[in-house]
C-alpha positions, 0 to 999 in steps of 0.5 A: 508381166509385160501386159501388166506393165503395158497397162500401168504405162497406159494408165500413167499416160492417160493420167499425164494427159489429164494433168495437162488440161488447163481446167484440171490444173486449176482444180488442183491449184484450188484444191492445194489452196484449201488443203490446210482447211480440209486437214483442220476439219479432218483433225476436228473430226478425229478429235470428236471421234477420239472423244466419243471413243473415250466416253464409250470406254469410260464405264463411269461416264457410261453409267451416268448416262445410263442412269440419267436415261433410266430416271426419265419415264420414256415409254410409249405413252410419254412419247405419244403425249409429247407428239399430241402436245407438239400437235397442239402447240399452234393453238397453245401459241394463238391462246398465249398470244391472246393472253399476252394482248390482253395483259398488254391492253390491261397494262396500257389501260392501268398506265393511262391516268385518264382511263383509270380516273374515269373508271374509278369515278364510274365505280364510285357512282355504283359503290357510294349508294351501297356504302351509304346504305351500309352506314345507315344500317350500321347507325340503326343497329348501333341505335338499337344496341344502345336502346337494349343496353339502356332498357332494363325493364322486362318485356310484358305480354301487353307490350307484345299485343300492342306491337302486334298492331303496329304496321311495321311488325305486321309487315315483318310477320307477313314476310315470315308467313309467306317465307314459310309458305314458299318453303313448304310448297318447295318441299312438296 
């Protein structure tokens, strides 16, 4: 027992020697200063651990988490697809930035009155001739309908023979004949 008691007194003496050093005393003061914060942190960790333990002991909560996890299709294929998606994110981000720039440009153009007026004037130059031709076609069609409804005489064979000599009818018949020849050649 003396040997054990000697050892304890040597340890105590060594400890007292260490405690007499000024840097050790400063460290201990600083540690004592932070001790309330350390205690609070330990209490928070204990609370989290207690919460975790109670969740793991609550069968109803465990069943909910298990059901939630089982409803997701988490297999190897899904995980691989997620990894591929993550790898492609830089390209997707670049594409989205380009789309965003395009949207910003389009919005700026549409909000600029001068640009929209210029575009409308340019489009009008192309659209007006088409509208005019359409209006002419509609007027011609209306005239033809009026002529048909007002003419109650039957068409005679002699009238058809006279039409055949008309240059306009001849031109239409030439188009019909050329169309039939082209269609027959395409069949071969």
